[in-house]
C-alpha positions, -999 to +999 in steps of 0.1 A: -075-206+277-102-213+252-131-190+244-155-215+263-138-209+296-158-187+320-133-169+341-134-136+359-097-131+357-092-122+393-055-133+394-049-118+360-065-086+371-042-084+401-010-091+381-021-067+354-027-040+380+006-046+397+023-046+363+008-011+356+021+001+390+056-014+389+080-003+363+113-003+382+130-013+415+122+022+428+084+015+425+089-018+443+108-001+471+081+025+475+054-002+476+075-023+500+081+005+524+045+015+525+035-021+532+016-029+500+039-057+489+063-080+508+094-089+488+106-125+493+129-124+463+166-115+464+161-078+454+135-052+444+148-054+408+138-091+407+103-084+419+099-056+393+111-079+366+087-106+378+057-084+376+067-069+342+075-103+326+044-120+340+022-091+329+031-095+292+014-128+287-018-122+305-052-129+288-062-094+295-034-082+273-032-110+247-067-103+232-070-067+221-098-060+196-097-092+177-115-115+202-147-107+219-137-108+255-137-085+285-099-080+281-102-046+265-126-034+292-101-046+319-073-025+303-096+005+302-105+000+339-068-002+349-060+030+329-090+048+346-080+036+381-044+046+375-054+080+363-076+085+393-048+076+417-024+099+400-050+127+400-056+121+437-019+123+447-009+152+424-034+176+438-014+204+454-035+211+484-035+174+494+003+173+490+007+204+511-017+191+538+001+157+539+035+174+542+023+197+570+006+169+588+037+147+586+061+175+595+043+194+622+016+170+636+035+137+637+028+131+674-004+135+695+014+161+717+020+183+687-017+182+678-027+190+714-002+219+716-016+233+683-052+233+695-042+247+729-023+276+712-053+282+689-076+283+719-054+308+737-052+330+706-090+330+703-093+339+740-067+367+735-087+381+706-120+380+725-105+397+756-089+424+735-123+432+719-139+431+754-114+455+770-109+478+741-134+501+726-130+524+695-136+560+701-124+591+682-102+571+658-080+558+686-082+530+710-091+537+746-085+511+773-114+508+797-103+514+833-121+494+859 
């Protein structure tokens, strides 16, 4: 590509982003199982090698600081996006929430049972306050 070509690098952006995500066959397996990529090659290792080899010769990586293009900005954007994704998924409370949701609330019936149990516990606390009164440092049940 010459310097007179006006290109937004959409395909190069995609390949460069995938290259930054995929380093090994384990990464491809994780992306494939989550439905992000569909592997039509013989193995996950082949797809990882494809993205890694194709990513080396991209215009966004070929021109660093010597040529006046947007390639350096693309690399900074990818680094920023990757850092945001890692920050999002390494937050402890999000991880705990996701684990609890996937473990205990995997079906609609589990969610309904949780809310029903919570409602019963709330009613239990309200009834206990209604029927009990504090008097002389001990609890006296009201007889009706």
